[in-house]
C-alpha positions as CSV (number, residue, x, y, z in Angstrom):
1,M,284.0,7.1,120.5
2,A,280.9,5.0,120.3
3,L,279.7,6.9,117.2
4,V,283.2,6.6,115.6
5,A,283.1,2.8,116.2
6,I,279.6,2.5,114.8
7,T,280.6,4.5,111.7
8,A,283.7,2.5,111.2
9,G,281.7,-0.7,111.5
10,R,279.4,0.5,108.8
11,L,282.3,1.3,106.5
12,V,283.7,-2.2,107.1
13,M,280.3,-3.6,106.0
14,S,280.4,-1.6,102.7
15,L,284.0,-2.7,102.0
16,T,283.2,-6.3,102.7
17,L,279.8,-6.9,101.0
18,H,280.9,-5.0,97.9
19,M,278.8,-3.4,95.1
20,W,278.2,-5.8,92.2
21,Y,277.8,-4.9,88.5
22,P,275.5,-7.2,86.4
23,F,277.0,-6.3,83.0
24,T,274.7,-8.7,81.1
25,Q,271.6,-6.6,81.7
26,R,271.5,-4.9,78.3
27,A,268.5,-2.7,79.0
28,D,269.2,-1.9,82.7
29,D,272.6,-1.9,84.4
30,A,274.7,-2.0,81.3
31,L,272.5,0.6,79.6
32,L,272.9,3.1,82.4
33,M,276.6,2.3,82.5
34,S,276.9,3.2,78.8
35,Y,275.4,6.6,79.6
36,S,278.5,7.3,81.7
37,F,281.1,6.8,79.0
38,P,282.8,9.8,77.3
39,E,281.5,8.7,73.8
40,Y,277.9,8.7,75.0
41,P,277.0,12.0,73.2
42,N,277.9,10.3,69.9
43,S,276.0,7.1,70.6
44,S,273.9,5.5,67.9
45,D,272.4,2.9,70.3
46,R,268.6,2.6,69.8
47,Y,268.2,2.8,73.6
48,K,270.4,5.9,74.0
49,L,267.4,7.9,75.3
50,A,265.3,5.1,76.6
51,K,265.9,6.0,80.2
52,N,266.8,9.2,82.1
53,Q,270.5,9.7,82.3
54,G,270.7,10.8,86.0
55,Y,272.4,7.6,87.2
56,G,274.7,7.7,84.2
57,W,275.9,11.1,85.4
58,F,276.5,9.7,88.8
59,L,278.6,6.8,87.5
60,R,280.6,9.3,85.4
61,A,281.3,11.3,88.5
62,V,282.4,8.0,90.3
63,G,284.8,7.3,87.4
64,W,286.2,10.9,87.6
65,S,286.6,10.7,91.4
66,R,288.9,7.6,91.3
67,I,287.1,6.5,94.5
68,N,286.0,2.9,94.7
69,I,282.2,2.4,94.3
70,D,282.0,0.7,97.7
71,T,283.3,3.8,99.4
72,V,281.2,6.1,97.3
73,Y,278.0,4.4,98.4
74,F,279.1,4.4,102.0
75,L,279.8,8.2,101.8
76,L,276.3,8.6,100.3
77,W,274.7,6.8,103.3
78,F,277.0,8.7,105.7
79,L,275.9,12.0,104.2
80,A,272.3,11.0,104.4
81,A,272.6,10.0,108.1
82,V,274.4,13.2,109.0
83,L,271.9,15.4,107.3
84,V,268.8,13.6,108.7
85,A,270.3,13.7,112.2
86,F,271.0,17.4,111.9
87,A,267.5,18.1,110.5
88,T,266.0,16.1,113.4
89,Y,268.0,18.2,115.9
90,R,266.7,21.3,114.2
91,F,263.2,20.1,114.5
92,F,263.2,18.8,118.1
93,H,266.5,20.0,119.8
94,R,267.1,16.6,121.4
95,T,270.7,15.4,121.1
96,W,269.9,11.8,121.9
97,L,267.2,11.8,119.2
98,A,269.6,13.2,116.6
99,L,272.3,10.7,117.5
100,S,269.8,7.8,117.4
101,T,268.6,9.0,114.0
102,Y,272.1,9.0,112.7
103,I,272.6,5.4,113.6
104,Y,269.1,4.5,112.4
105,V,269.7,5.9,108.9
106,L,273.4,4.9,108.6
107,W,272.6,1.3,109.4
108,N,269.4,1.0,107.4
109,P,269.3,-2.6,106.2
110,L,268.3,-1.5,102.7
111,A,272.0,-0.7,102.2
112,F,272.8,-4.4,102.4
113,E,269.9,-5.6,100.2
114,N,270.9,-7.6,97.1
115,W,269.1,-5.5,94.4
116,Q,268.4,-2.3,96.3
117,G,271.6,-1.8,98.2
118,T,274.6,-3.5,96.6
119,R,273.6,-3.7,92.9
120,V,275.1,-1.1,90.7
121,Y,271.8,0.2,89.4
122,R,269.8,3.3,90.0
123,N,267.4,1.6,92.5
124,S,270.3,1.2,94.9
125,I,270.7,5.0,95.1
126,F,267.1,6.0,95.6
127,A,267.1,5.4,99.4
128,P,270.2,7.5,100.4
129,T,269.4,10.3,97.9
130,L,265.8,10.5,99.1
131,F,267.0,10.6,102.7
132,I,269.2,13.5,101.7
133,L,266.3,15.3,99.9
134,L,263.9,14.9,102.8
135,A,266.6,16.1,105.2
136,L,267.3,19.2,103.1
137,L,263.5,19.9,103.0
138,M,263.4,19.7,106.8
139,L,266.3,22.1,107.1
140,F,264.6,24.3,104.5
141,L,261.5,24.5,106.7
142,T,263.5,25.3,109.8
143,S,265.8,27.9,108.1
144,T,265.4,31.5,109.4
145,P,266.5,34.6,107.7
146,P,269.0,36.8,109.6
147,K,267.6,39.7,111.5
148,S,268.4,43.3,110.5
149,K,270.5,45.2,113.0
150,C,268.7,48.3,114.2
151,V,270.7,51.1,115.7
152,H,268.8,53.5,118.0
153,G,267.8,56.5,116.0
154,S,268.6,55.0,112.6
155,T,266.9,52.8,110.0
156,P,267.5,49.1,110.1
157,G,270.6,47.9,108.3
158,L,272.5,44.8,107.4
159,T,276.0,44.1,108.6
160,A,278.5,42.3,106.4
161,A,278.0,39.1,108.3
162,Q,274.2,39.3,107.8
163,I,274.7,39.9,104.1
164,L,276.9,36.7,104.0
165,A,274.2,34.9,105.9
166,W,271.5,35.9,103.3
167,L,273.8,34.8,100.5
168,G,274.5,31.5,102.3
169,M,270.8,30.8,102.7
170,G,270.3,31.6,99.0
171,C,273.1,29.2,98.1
172,F,271.6,26.5,100.3
173,Y,268.2,27.0,98.6
174,C,269.8,26.6,95.2
175,V,271.6,23.4,96.3
176,L,268.2,22.0,97.4
177,G,266.8,22.6,94.0
178,L,269.8,21.0,92.3
179,V,269.5,17.9,94.5
180,F,265.9,17.6,93.5
181,T,267.0,17.9,89.8
182,I,269.5,15.0,90.2
183,I,266.9,12.8,91.9
184,Y,264.2,13.7,89.4
185,D,266.5,12.7,86.5
186,M,267.2,9.3,88.1
187,K,263.9,7.8,87.1
188,E,261.2,8.3,84.5
189,D,258.3,8.5,86.9
190,S,259.8,11.1,89.2
191,I,256.9,13.4,88.7
192,W,255.4,11.9,91.9
193,L,258.0,13.9,93.9
194,V,256.8,17.3,92.5
195,P,253.6,17.7,94.7
196,M,255.7,17.2,97.8
197,F,258.4,19.6,96.7
198,I,255.8,22.3,95.8
199,F,253.9,21.7,99.1
200,V,257.0,22.2,101.2
201,L,257.9,25.4,99.3
202,S,254.4,26.7,99.7
203,L,254.4,25.9,103.4
204,K,257.6,27.8,103.9
205,V,256.3,30.8,102.0
206,I,253.2,30.8,104.2
207,T,255.2,30.7,107.4
208,V,257.4,33.5,106.2
209,V,254.4,35.7,105.3
210,R,252.7,35.0,108.7
211,S,255.9,35.8,110.7
212,H,256.3,39.0,112.7
213,S,259.2,40.4,110.6
214,D,259.3,43.7,108.9
215,I,257.9,43.8,105.3
216,I,261.3,44.1,103.6
217,R,262.6,41.1,105.4
218,K,259.4,39.1,104.6
219,T,259.6,40.0,101.0
220,L,263.2,39.1,100.6
221,A,262.8,35.8,102.5
222,A,259.7,34.8,100.5
223,S,261.5,35.6,97.3
224,L,264.4,33.4,98.3
225,C,261.9,30.5,98.9
226,L,261.4,30.4,95.2
227,L,265.1,29.7,94.5
228,P,264.7,25.9,94.9
229,L,262.0,25.8,92.3
230,I,264.0,28.0,90.0
231,S,267.2,26.0,90.3
232,A,265.4,22.7,89.9
233,Y,263.7,23.9,86.8
234,S,266.9,25.3,85.4
235,G,268.8,22.1,86.1
236,L,266.2,20.0,84.2
237,E,266.2,22.5,81.3
238,A,270.0,22.2,81.2
239,I,269.8,18.4,80.9
240,K,267.1,18.7,78.2
241,S,269.3,21.2,76.3
242,Y,272.2,18.8,76.5
243,N,270.1,16.1,74.9
244,A,268.8,18.6,72.3
245,R,272.4,19.6,71.4
246,N,273.6,16.0,71.2
247,F,270.5,14.0,70.0
248,G,268.2,16.6,68.6
249,V,265.3,16.3,71.1
250,H,264.6,18.7,74.1
251,M,263.5,16.0,76.6
252,L,264.8,13.7,79.3
253,N,264.0,10.5,77.4
254,T,262.1,9.4,74.4
255,R,260.5,6.2,75.8
256,T,258.1,7.7,78.3
257,T,258.0,11.3,77.0
258,G,257.6,12.9,73.6
259,E,255.6,11.7,70.6
260,I,256.5,8.0,70.7
261,A,255.2,7.8,74.3
262,G,252.2,9.8,73.1
263,F,251.5,7.2,70.4
264,I,251.8,4.4,73.0
265,S,249.4,6.2,75.4
266,R,246.9,6.4,72.6
267,I,247.1,2.7,72.0
268,Y,246.3,2.2,75.7
269,K,243.2,4.4,75.4
270,I,241.7,2.5,72.5
271,K,238.7,0.4,73.7
272,S,239.5,-3.3,73.6
273,L,238.0,-6.3,75.2
274,H,241.4,-7.9,75.3
275,Q,243.1,-5.1,77.4
276,T,243.8,-6.3,81.0
277,P,246.1,-5.1,83.9
278,E,248.7,-7.5,82.4
279,I,248.1,-6.9,78.6
280,W,248.3,-3.1,78.2
281,S,248.5,-3.0,74.4
282,P,246.5,-5.9,72.8
283,A,246.9,-6.7,69.1
284,D,243.5,-5.3,68.1
285,S,244.4,-1.9,69.6
286,I,247.7,-1.8,67.7
287,V,246.1,-2.7,64.4
288,A,243.3,-0.1,65.0
289,A,245.9,2.6,65.6
290,E,247.7,1.7,62.4
291,K,244.4,1.8,60.4
292,A,243.6,5.2,61.8
293,S,246.9,6.8,60.7
294,P,247.8,7.0,56.9
295,T,251.2,8.3,58.0
296,L,252.0,5.2,60.0
297,Q,250.8,3.0,57.1
298,T,253.6,4.5,55.0
299,Q,256.0,2.6,57.2
300,P,254.3,-0.9,57.5
301,G,257.5,-2.4,58.9
302,I,257.0,-0.6,62.3
303,I,253.8,-2.4,63.3
304,D,255.0,-5.6,61.6
305,Y,258.1,-5.6,63.8
306,V,256.0,-4.7,66.9
307,T,253.6,-7.6,66.4
308,H,256.1,-10.3,65.3
309,S,259.6,-9.6,66.7
310,D,261.5,-9.5,70.0
311,F,259.0,-9.6,73.0
312,A,256.1,-10.6,70.6
313,A,258.0,-13.2,68.6
314,P,256.8,-15.2,66.7
315,D,253.3,-13.5,66.8
316,I,251.6,-11.1,69.2
317,L,248.5,-13.3,69.2
318,V,250.6,-16.1,70.6
319,K,252.8,-14.0,72.8
320,P,251.0,-10.8,73.7
321,L,252.9,-7.7,74.9
322,T,252.5,-7.3,78.7
323,G,253.0,-4.1,80.7
324,D,254.9,-1.4,79.0
325,Y,257.1,-3.7,76.9
326,I,255.6,-2.0,73.9
327,S,257.7,1.0,74.6
328,W,260.9,-1.0,74.2
329,Q,259.3,-2.7,71.2
330,M,258.6,0.6,69.5
331,L,262.2,1.8,69.9
332,A,263.5,-1.4,68.3
333,A,260.9,-1.3,65.5
334,I,261.8,2.3,64.7
335,D,265.5,1.6,64.7
336,E,264.9,-1.4,62.3
337,T,262.8,0.7,59.9
338,I,263.1,4.4,59.6
339,G,266.2,4.5,61.9
340,M,267.0,6.4,65.2
341,E,269.9,8.5,63.9
342,D,267.7,11.6,63.6
343,E,265.6,11.6,66.8
344,N,263.9,14.9,65.9
345,A,262.7,13.4,62.6
346,V,261.2,10.5,64.5
347,Q,259.4,12.8,66.8
348,Q,258.0,14.8,63.9
349,F,256.8,11.6,62.2
350,F,254.9,10.4,65.3
351,R,253.5,13.9,65.9
352,K,251.6,13.5,62.6
353,V,250.6,10.0,63.5
354,N,249.2,11.2,66.9
355,M,247.3,14.0,65.2
356,E,245.6,11.5,62.9
357,I,244.7,9.2,65.8
358,D,243.3,12.1,67.7
359,A,241.2,13.0,64.7
360,A,239.9,9.4,64.6
361,F,238.9,9.6,68.2
362,S,237.1,12.9,67.4
363,D,235.1,11.5,64.4
364,G,234.2,8.3,66.1
365,S,236.2,5.9,63.9
366,L,238.2,5.0,67.0
367,T,236.5,4.4,70.3
368,K,238.1,5.5,73.5
369,T,238.0,3.2,76.5
370,D,235.7,4.1,79.4
371,K,238.2,3.0,81.9
372,I,239.9,5.4,84.3
373,S,243.3,6.7,83.3
374,V,245.6,8.5,85.7
375,S,248.8,8.8,83.6
376,S,249.7,8.5,80.0
377,S,252.3,5.9,80.8
378,L,249.9,3.6,82.7
379,V,247.2,1.4,81.5
380,P,243.6,2.6,82.1
381,R,241.7,0.5,84.7
382,S,238.1,-0.2,85.6
383,K,236.9,0.6,89.1
384,H,237.1,-3.1,90.0
385,E,240.7,-3.3,88.8
386,I,241.6,-0.2,90.8
387,I,240.1,-1.6,94.0
388,E,242.2,-4.8,93.4
389,L,245.4,-2.7,93.9
390,F,244.8,-1.9,97.6
391,D,245.9,-5.4,98.7
392,P,249.3,-5.5,96.9
393,A,249.9,-1.8,97.7
394,S,249.2,-2.5,101.4
395,D,251.5,-5.5,101.2
396,V,254.5,-3.7,99.9
397,F,253.9,-0.7,102.1
398,S,253.7,-2.8,105.3
399,D,256.7,-4.8,104.4
400,T,258.7,-1.6,104.3
401,F,258.4,-1.5,108.1
402,T,259.6,-5.1,108.7
403,L,261.5,-6.2,105.5
404,Q,260.7,-9.8,106.5
405,R,259.1,-11.2,103.4
406,Y,260.9,-10.1,100.3
407,Y,264.3,-8.7,101.6
408,Q,267.4,-10.6,100.4
409,V,270.7,-10.0,102.0
410,S,273.4,-9.3,99.3
411,H,274.7,-12.5,97.8
412,N,275.7,-11.6,94.2
413,V,279.4,-10.8,93.5
414,N,281.3,-9.3,90.6
415,I,282.6,-11.6,87.8
416,P,286.3,-11.2,87.0
417,A,286.8,-9.6,83.6
418,T,287.8,-12.7,81.6
419,G,286.3,-14.8,78.8
420,K,283.6,-13.8,76.4
421,Y,282.5,-10.6,78.0
422,N,285.9,-9.4,79.0
423,I,285.7,-6.0,77.3
424,V,282.1,-5.1,78.4
425,N,282.7,-6.2,82.0
426,K,286.2,-4.8,82.3
427,R,285.2,-1.4,81.1
428,G,282.3,-1.2,83.6
429,L,284.4,-2.4,86.5
430,Q,287.1,0.2,85.6
431,Q,284.5,3.0,85.6
432,L,283.6,1.9,89.1
433,N,287.2,1.9,90.1
434,I,287.2,-1.8,90.8
435,D,290.1,-4.0,89.9
436,P,288.8,-6.2,87.0
437,R,291.1,-9.1,87.9
438,N,290.1,-9.1,91.6
439,P,286.7,-7.5,91.8
440,N,285.7,-8.9,95.2
441,P,288.8,-8.5,97.4
442,R,288.8,-9.5,101.1
443,I,290.0,-6.4,102.8
444,F,289.7,-7.4,106.4
445,P,291.2,-10.9,107.2
446,L,289.1,-11.3,110.4
447,F,285.8,-10.3,108.8
448,S,284.6,-12.3,105.8
449,Y,281.8,-11.9,103.3
450,H,279.8,-14.5,105.2
451,N,280.3,-12.6,108.4
452,A,279.0,-9.5,106.8
453,Q,275.9,-11.3,105.5
454,E,275.2,-12.6,109.1
455,V,275.5,-9.0,110.4
456,A,273.1,-7.8,107.8
457,S,270.6,-10.4,108.7
458,T,270.8,-9.4,112.3
459,V,270.4,-5.7,111.4
460,V,267.2,-6.6,109.5
461,T,265.8,-8.2,112.7
462,I,266.8,-5.3,114.9
463,Y,265.3,-2.9,112.3
464,M,262.0,-4.7,112.4
465,I,261.8,-4.6,116.2
466,V,262.8,-0.9,116.3
467,N,260.2,0.0,113.7
468,I,257.4,-1.9,115.5
469,L,258.3,-0.1,118.7
470,L,258.3,3.3,116.9
471,L,254.9,2.4,115.4
472,I,253.6,1.7,119.0
473,V,255.0,5.1,120.1
474,L,253.3,6.8,117.2
475,L,249.9,5.2,118.1
476,I,250.3,6.4,121.7
477,N,251.3,9.8,120.4
478,L,247.9,10.0,118.6
479,F,246.2,9.9,121.9
480,C,248.5,12.5,123.3
481,C,247.6,14.7,120.4
482,V,244.0,14.6,121.3
483,R,244.9,15.8,124.8
484,D,247.1,18.6,123.3
485,L,244.4,19.7,121.0
486,H,241.9,19.9,123.9
487,H,244.4,22.2,125.7
488,R,245.0,24.1,122.4
489,K,248.6,23.0,122.1
490,W,249.7,22.7,118.4
491,I,253.4,21.6,118.3
492,R,252.9,17.9,118.9
493,P,249.9,17.6,116.6
494,A,251.7,19.5,113.9
495,F,254.7,17.1,114.0
496,T,252.4,14.1,114.1
497,A,250.4,15.4,111.1
498,L,253.6,15.8,109.2
499,S,254.6,12.2,110.1
500,L,251.2,10.9,108.9
501,C,251.5,12.9,105.7
502,L,254.8,11.1,104.9
503,F,253.1,7.7,105.5
504,L,250.1,8.7,103.2
505,Y,252.5,10.0,100.6
506,A,254.5,6.7,100.6
507,Y,251.3,4.7,100.5
508,A,250.1,6.7,97.5
509,Y,253.3,6.0,95.7
510,A,253.0,2.3,96.5
511,F,249.5,2.3,95.1
512,F,250.4,3.8,91.8
513,A,253.7,1.8,91.6
514,M,251.6,-1.3,91.9
515,W,249.3,0.1,89.1
516,Y,252.4,-0.3,87.0
517,A,254.1,-3.4,88.5
518,Q,251.1,-5.7,89.0
519,Y,251.7,-7.3,85.6
520,L,255.1,-8.5,86.6
521,K,253.6,-11.3,88.9
522,N,256.9,-11.4,90.8
523,T,256.7,-10.2,94.4
524,Y,260.4,-9.7,94.7
525,V,260.6,-7.5,91.6
526,Q,257.6,-5.5,92.9
527,F,259.5,-5.1,96.1
528,F,262.5,-4.0,94.1
529,Y,260.4,-1.3,92.4
530,T,259.0,0.2,95.6
531,A,261.0,-0.4,98.8
532,G,263.9,2.0,98.0
533,L,261.5,4.9,97.4
534,L,259.2,4.1,100.3
535,T,261.8,3.5,103.0
536,P,263.0,7.1,103.5
537,F,259.4,8.4,103.8
538,V,258.5,5.7,106.3
539,A,261.7,6.0,108.3
540,I,261.5,9.8,108.6
541,G,257.8,9.5,109.4
542,L,258.7,7.2,112.3
543,I,261.4,9.6,113.5
544,L,259.0,12.5,113.4
545,G,256.5,10.5,115.4
546,L,259.1,9.7,118.1
547,G,260.1,13.4,118.1
548,A,256.5,14.5,118.5
549,F,256.0,12.0,121.3
550,C,258.9,13.6,123.2
551,S,258.2,17.2,122.2
552,D,256.3,18.1,125.4
553,G,259.3,18.0,127.7
554,H,257.5,19.5,130.8
555,Y,254.8,16.9,130.6
556,W,257.2,14.0,130.5
557,E,259.4,15.5,133.3
558,S,256.4,15.8,135.5
559,L,255.3,12.3,134.7
560,F,258.7,10.8,135.5
561,A,258.7,12.8,138.7
562,R,255.4,11.4,139.8
563,L,256.6,7.9,138.9
564,K,259.7,8.4,141.0
565,E,257.6,9.6,143.9
566,Y,255.3,6.7,143.6
567,Q,258.2,4.2,143.5
568,A,259.8,5.9,146.5
569,N,256.5,5.6,148.5
570,R,256.3,1.9,147.5
571,L,259.8,1.1,148.8
572,S,259.5,3.0,152.1
573,P,257.3,1.4,154.8
574,P,254.1,3.1,155.8
575,Q,254.2,5.7,158.6
576,E,251.7,3.7,160.8
577,A,254.0,0.6,160.6
578,V,257.0,2.7,161.7
579,S,255.2,4.1,164.7
580,L,254.0,0.6,165.8
581,H,257.5,-0.7,165.5
582,D,258.8,2.2,167.7
583,Q,256.2,1.5,170.4
584,R,257.1,-2.2,170.5
585,S,260.8,-1.4,170.7
586,Q,260.1,0.9,173.7
């Protein structure tokens, strides 16, 4: 009954705070919303492939479901909490830990954050979907193939129930791969999830091979472990094929992949004294790239637009392009000159341009920078500039544990669909199954929007205290691991190592995310780019640390027994005192 009340309270929070849709954000919220409309395959918008369409698919599913977006997001968090709790139970077989995990995930305060919890944008879906992915990976690691039934005097065989169990496990593995596909297609930099995904699959294959099963069962189980990889690859290829059929290019987006992105990455690699962590594509690098490509010179309007319009207006020397704004600038420039109707022709044009720039690098007419480059979509940096990233990366990583500096309780609301933007706003709200005339209804008379904000603020404080306590437990657990390793016990150290791996993985993403986001000079926007992706790794890392701390049940039972015995001895009077009292009484 307590769990039912806690779950109902969480639903009340979702239905009171409401999701809000900022329809004026042309290149963000409104763009992803446009991907969800039925006419999207026939779109002529210059940004139609500027971002991955994963969130657009999600919004299309919301529209089809006829379920209000507030309820949909609650169901996502509910599913995440159930799966993480079940995975925790599979790991540690502690009911109290599984139930605590359910509450911990369901009431994660990120669900009530203004930009990462209640804003109708892809960043608000990262946390619950990554919780789901990590839970499925944990269940994948703990999954065991059914045993063959061996009758005395006959060869091992499979019953109908065991065949169904094998098929069920195969379906689960395929679902895992498809979930990875959906999350991967949500964001352009999702490549960072691939190493973790492959590591878990490899770890599972190793455990299967090292098991004591018969060779047939091992072979079948190891083969099934490849199903998540196959289904994930197939899902991504299906999305690329959809784009090839409708837009002529076999890729997820044209802003960070393909030949246009290749041209931009070559600009980043041209040596320039004016290139900084803020200014990725200085004017001299852009001009040098144009001079190196006769093909690009046939369309002088492209570079003229890049250096004098939109983000660079009136002139790039006065207003240099910061960060990756050149990628948006290029799409607009191409649309204004050669046009974006034939995406494949654009790719072929820039393929020739890139070949000419590569030739210029080879013959020395263009000089490559000597800075360190880790990705084609990130600016190269010097060693000093890389070292500078540790402080901001540590800052956003540590704030994930406490949410005290940058977290903002949801305070934006939907705008009724009236006035100048009536059509744009109305269509978006309708896709979210929100009444355009009353987009912020008060459903519970005794619980207001302000009450929900106060509850959210309290949850943040509780979350901070709980996380600090879990960190202390994890530190104590490290000393326990030393004792276990000395006695050649491996279970607790293995869980603790997995917990630390999640922390390191989260910190690595924070580091490279700051490589990108440092130019923004806005700590809240940097928090917006990182917290939703870091929180699931940090939270499950803390849960694994607590589970590892409690994994040696016999040790803790004996410790509590000794403590009870000590307490009993303290409360009872000494034997000598009892004897003296008896003598005096006599």
